[in-house]
VEXPALUM-845761 format. One record per residue (C-alpha): x negated, y negated, z; residue number from 1. Coordinates in Angstrom, 1 decimal. Layout:
BEGIN
        u        v        w   num
        X        Y        Z   NUM
...
This chain:
BEGIN
        u        v        w   num
    -25.4      9.9    -22.6     1
    -21.6      9.7    -23.1     2
    -19.7     12.9    -23.1     3
    -16.1     12.5    -24.3     4
    -15.2     15.8    -26.0     5
    -15.5     19.5    -25.6     6
    -18.1     21.1    -27.9     7
    -21.7     21.0    -28.9     8
    -23.5     17.7    -28.2     9
    -27.0     16.8    -29.3    10
    -29.0     15.5    -26.4    11
    -31.8     13.5    -28.0    12
    -33.5     12.5    -24.7    13
    -33.8     16.2    -23.6    14
    -34.4     17.5    -27.1    15
    -31.7     20.2    -26.8    16
    -28.1     21.1    -27.8    17
    -25.6     21.3    -25.0    18
    -22.1     22.8    -24.8    19
    -19.7     20.8    -22.7    20
    -16.1     21.3    -21.6    21
    -14.3     18.1    -21.0    22
    -11.0     18.5    -19.0    23
    -10.5     14.8    -18.5    24
    -12.5     11.7    -17.8    25
    -13.5     12.9    -14.3    26
    -14.1     16.6    -15.1    27
    -17.0     17.3    -17.5    28
    -18.9     20.6    -17.3    29
    -22.1     21.4    -19.1    30
    -21.7     25.2    -19.8    31
    -24.8     26.0    -21.7    32
    -27.8     24.4    -23.5    33
    -30.6     25.5    -25.8    34
    -33.9     23.7    -26.6    35
    -34.7     22.5    -30.1    36
    -38.1     24.2    -29.7    37
    -36.7     27.8    -30.1    38
    -36.5     29.4    -33.6    39
    -33.6     28.3    -35.7    40
    -32.1     31.8    -35.8    41
    -31.6     31.6    -32.0    42
    -30.1     28.2    -32.2    43
    -27.6     29.5    -34.9    44
    -26.8     32.5    -32.7    45
    -26.2     30.3    -29.7    46
    -23.9     27.9    -31.7    47
    -21.9     30.9    -32.9    48
    -21.5     32.2    -29.3    49
    -20.4     28.8    -28.1    50
    -17.9     28.5    -30.9    51
    -16.4     31.9    -29.9    52
    -16.2     30.9    -26.3    53
    -14.1     27.8    -26.9    54
    -13.2     25.0    -29.2    55
    -16.3     23.4    -30.6    56
    -16.0     20.3    -32.7    57
């Protein structure tokens, strides 16, 4: 999986959303993730929290 931007990424192989911070080509940090199996309201809350913690695109 190619990570090239800061924000929420859909990881299809792991079936989850991930929030990444990309400082540059060599520094990429997965900050948080949430499974697609949890209720949609929890996914929405997680996405809101991630958007407040940084710039999500």
